[in-house]
Structure formats: C-alpha cells, structure tokens
N, C-alpha and C positions, 0 to 999 in steps of 0.2 A: 448388673457388670454395665452401668453406663459408659460415654466413652462421651457426652458432650449431649447434641443438636443431634436428635437420629433424622434429621429432613434433610441434614447431609448422605443420607442412602439411599435417599425415595429414588433416585434413578436407577438405583439399580431390583427396582422391586416387581419391573417388567422379566430380568431373564432370570431373577431369581420363581419367577412364577411359572417360568418350563422346563425347571428343576426334572431331574427324570428320577425311576424309582434306581438304588442300586444292584450291581447285576447279582445273581444268586450265588455264585462262583465266585474261588480269585479275589471274595473282596476286598481283602485291604493286604498291606504288608504294614509290621508290628514293627516301630520303635522301638517300645519300651516294652522289653518282656524277661522277668527274673527268672529261671531256669529253678535257679537253690533258693532257699527262706535265710531266718539272724539265727538258725542254729544249724545252715550248710545242708539240709536235706532238703532233695526235691528231688521228681523227675528227673529222665536222662531225655537229653536232647532226642532219639529214635524214639524217645514216648511221646515224647511235647510232637510229632509232626507226624503223629499215631493223631492223638487229640486236637490236633487243628484241622490235620485234613486239607483237602484242595481251600479249604474257606481263606485260611492266609497264605499267600505266596510266598514271604520270603516278611524273615523275624531275627532281629538284631538278635544274638547267643551271650549271656550273663545271669552274674550269678546274684550276689549281694558281698560288698564288698567287709561288713561287719558281721563278729560273732560274738551273740548275746551268752556272756558269762553266768555260768551256773552254779552257784555255792552251794556248799550245802549249809553251811552254813545261815544261813538266807530261805531257803525256800526248804530246805532238806531232802526229802526224795522226790518232792512236784518237779517236774523236768522244766523249766520254760521253754517255750518253745516261738512268741515272740516280745522284739523289744520292749513293748508295755507289761510283759509279765513278771514283772521281778527287779526289785532296787536295783540291779549290777550293771557292773559298766559293758560297753563294749569296746571290739578292740577290729584290728585289722586284722584280717586271716586271708594271708600271702597266695596261700596253696589254692584260692578260687581259678586264678587264673591260670594253674594248670588243670588244672579239674578240668574245665572249660576246653583248653586246649584237648584234653585227652577225650573228650569227648568228640567235638568237632574232627580229632582224627580219626577216630570209629564208626565213622559217616560214609555212606561209599557215596561217588562225584556227583554225582544228583542230587543226592542227600543235602551234602555241606554246599550245594547251589543256593541254595534255603536258607544261609545264616551265614552273619553278619558279625562271626567274635568276637568282644570287647575287652579289655585289660579292665579287670575295678582293684586291684589288690591291692594298691598303692594310697597312704596316707597323702593328704593334700596340704599337710602342716609340718609336711619333712620334706627338705631341699633337696632331700635322695629319693625322691617320688621317682622325678624322671629319667635315674640312672634305673628303677626300678625298670619300665616301662620299655622303659630302653632293652635290661636285660632279658623280657621276656619278648620280642620282637628278636631277639637273637635266636631265642633256644627255643620257639616257633615261629622259625622262619614262612609264609606263606597260610596263615592263622590270621589269624587279627586286625582286624582293619579297623579300630577302633576306639577310645578309651571309654568307662564309665558304663553307665550312671556313678557319677560320684559327687557327694555333696559338698557344700560349704556349710550355708547355714541355714537346717529342716528344720520346722518346729519339734521338739519332744526330743531327735535325734539327736542333735548337735549337745545339750547338755551331759548326755549319758555315755559319746564317747571319753573313752582313757586316753589321757593326754594331753600335750596344747589343741587348744581350738584351734579349728583351722578358720581359714580370713580368707575376705577378698582380697584383703592386703598384705595378703602374706608374699611377698618372694618366692615361694614356690610352688604358687599355683603357675606364678607366672613363667617359669621355669617348665611348669607342664604342657601350657600354652603353647610357647617354644619351640617345644619338642615336638610337638601336632603341628603347630606349621611347617618344620625339617621336612616329617615324615607324611604329610599325611591324612594324622590318622583322626578319623571324625571325632569330637568332645562331648558327649551328653555331662550335661551342667546339673545340680538340683540347687538349686537356693533361694529363699522366700525370696519374694518379689519386694514386700514392703516388710517392717519391721510391726511386730501383733504386739498389742499391751503398751504400748509408746503412746504420747501427746501424737493432735495428728501434726505435728509440722516437722516432727522427726522419724515419720513414717517412711520419707523417701529417702533412710538415711544407707539401705543396703539397695535398693535402685540405684543410687547417685554412686553406690564404689564400684557394682556389677556393671552399672554403663564406664564406665571409665576402669575396667580390668577390660570389658571386653576392646574397646576402643586400642590397647594397648596389641592388640593380636589380630588385626587385620586379616594376616595370612591362616589364619588355623579358621576351620569349619568348628561353631561349637550351635549346640540344640542346645535350648533353654528348656531342660521336664518342665513341662504340665504348668504352661507359662506360667510361676513361679508360686502357684498356687499351694493350697492346702487341707486340712483342717479346719486350721486355726487362722490363717491365711486365707480367708474369704475375700471374695471382692465386694472392692470396695467401689465407690462414686467413679475411680477415676483407675480404675485398674485396665482396663482397654488403653488409655490411656497412656497408659506408661508399655504394653506394650504396642501401640503405633510409634511410639516416639524413640524406640528401639525401629522398629521398620520403616520410619520411612527419614533416619538418619542414613545419610549416604556413604559417612565412613562403619558403619555397621553393617552395612552388605552380605556379611559370611556369618550373620546370627539367625536362628530358626529358634520354633520351636516348637515342640511336642503337646500335643492336646491327653495325653494317658492318663490315667487314671480315673477309674468312680468320680474322684472327690469332685474332681473339675469338669464331667461331665453332672452330673447334677448338678452343676452352678450353671452351667448352657443351656440346662433344657431345661429349668425352673418356672420361667414363666417365657412365653411366646414374643415377648421383648428382647430376653437374652439371648433367647437362639436370632432374631434376625439377627441381633448387634454383632454375635457371632460369627455368624453370617456374614455378613455384610464386610468384616475383616480380612473375611481370610476371602473374598469376592475380589478387594483391592490387594492382597497382595496373595497371593493364590502358587506361589512357589517358595511360599516361608514357615507353613507348617505343618507336621509328616501327625501321620494318625498313632493311635501309642495305646495297649492294653496298659500296662502294669500292672500287668499279672503276674503273682510271684508265686509256684510251682504246681499249678492246675492241673488236674487230672481226669474233670470234670469237663468235657464237649461245649455243656451249657456254662457253665458258670466265665469258660473262656473268651466267649462272644461276649461274652453281659455287656464291658466296656462300650464293643461297634452297636454292640441293639440300642443301648441305652441315648448314642449320638441320633439317632434314627431318625427325631428331629429337626437333627442340623442335619443331614445326609438329606433329605427330603426337597431343605431351602437352601442349597448350591445347588446352581447348574453343573453338568453334567463335564464340564471340562478341569473345572475348581475342584467339585469330590474328587475326578483322578487322583489329580494330581497332590492332592493333599493323603489323599486312599494308601496310592502306589508309589508315582512316578517321580515327587521332589527325595522318597525314601531314596529309588532306583538311580535318579542321576548321584543323589549325593554320595553312596556309596560307591557303587560305581567306580566314582571317581575317586575316591578313596584307595582301594585296594587295587588298581591300576598304581598312584602313588605309594602307597607304601611297599607295597613286588621291588619296586624298580629304588624303593630306597633300601627295602634287604637286601639287594641284590647287588648293590655299589656299598654296603655296609655289614660281611658278612661277619658273624662270631671267630675271635681270632681261635683259635685251631693249640 
C-alpha cells in the first residue's frame, strides 16, 4: 500500500509515537455489520447486543439484500449457505427491509438508540429502486437512517446476480443518490476501486466512473465500503493514491470510507510500512474514515471483535484524537445528522392514508 514518497509523512512520526492504547470498554461504533447472511438467516438484533456487550456502543443494522437460489437440480439436498457454494444466481430479497424494521421496533428505546437501521432490499439496476426506498421510509417512519450496504461492482458477486448488471453510469443509481440527498439518508456503497484482471492502463476504469458518479451528488452523504478493496481487488501501488484523490477533491467532501472487512485489515497490517502509510492517511483526513467489522450473523464474541483486534497495530499508530474519530466520532456525527434530516423528511412526507 504505497501512496508515493513516504517521506512526505515524516512530519507525522512524532505525533504517531504519542498514540495511546485503545480504551477497554466502548471501543468502537460499527459502521458495517450484517445481521443476516446470503440465505437470510442470522441472529436477532437483541442477540447481537448481547454478543457485543459494551464494546460496541452503536452499530448500523442491515442484512444482506441478496438471497442465494437453492436449486435441487444443482446441489440436490445439499443446501448452499454462501454465495460461492453453488453455481446458482443471487436475487434481490426485498423483505429484508421489513425484517430489519421489525427487529428494531421490537427493542426497547435504550436498545434502539444503539442502532442505525439501513434500507438494503433494492436493485440498484432498477429505476424503481428510489421508489422502493421512499416506500420503506413511509411505511416505517422513525426507523431508518440510511441505505446500504448496496453493491454495484463486486468481485464474484456481481456476475451472480440475476437480471441486469448494476452500473456506475446507470441513471437508476443517480436516482438513488438524489433521493438520499433529498431525505438525508446516509448511503453505504460497495464498489471495487479498480477493475481486476485487465491491463494496467484499464485498471482505473471503475474508479473514474465512480468518481464522476460521486461528483454528481454533492448533497448526498456517501460511504465507500472497504476503501474499494476485496479478495481479488488487492492494494496496488496507487490504491491509497486513489483514495486520497477522492479525499483531497473539494468537490467530494461528502464522500467517506469505511475500513471494514478482515480482508482490508489484512492488507493494512501486512507490513509496518503498510500500517504506517495507512495511519498517515487517516491522520491527514481524520474526519473521513469509519471503523467497521463487516461481520455477518456472528454469535461468538471473539469472532465479532476479530477485525477490530486485527487492526490493533493501526490503532496503536494513531494519535488518540484520530483514533476516536475513526472508531466512534465520525459515525456519531454522520448518523446523528442523518437521523435528524430523515425524521424531518418523514414528517413532511407522510404516507398517504
């Protein structure tokens, strides 16, 4: 993970050395956690709070918008549980939004205060997607704060989705972001930051399209999941340069990144240099990153905290102020603002009786 001449970050070395250990309790707010999996099974919201206890103060609350098709012709009585388990398609499962709303509404007010429910059950290749989001907001007023994680280009997954392929240049995605700007909903977008398996000169194809899309919607609050990385979309020499190209653009101040997923953490802590360069970027833009686990329906506390612990070298490389912002304060700032705006929109746009 090389963003060019590391000497430019030398001035930060003194303050990085002052970093303090992360507190033992209320360690972080989780900006990326799935309650359910690819066959819509998982734990309840109440069980999730029991699992994470006091270590995770607040969390987003969303499932997975895609359901894996179980074809008896393909796997017989062997029920696939993960999207790579079978050669069958994934399809959009819109009931996930009603399920998440039901989970949230079944909690006490104190428990609800720890969650930011998200709408995910829409097809970003469908021009009616924004209408689905509107309908969910009006059906469950007082519940949702954002949309996503939703996927446009994702290694292995996108090719398995039934129907039209999602695209960064599809007007359906523009309609989604326009509605987010109108309502104040935070959007979490998954998109590979570069195109894998192509010639080097073509790698920035997705990035260029994504940057243009983001620039078209300056009034929407958008979080780019996993800094655009994945299993195959691994850090290349210019990965952090591309991230900084977004962060440094005055027209893209509404764009943020989450550092969720154990795959991303693996890259960040792979070498001392990778950790140092990542820490330097977070120190330079401390208001633009959010911690996330990308946990999926986990019931084991140790596994739930694994990604956070994997990032320990990064936390120990940050100043206390930057660490707090990435772990908690940026989450609170974005979602508190979103909740106020969305509640006001819902009041002004009630469902028709």
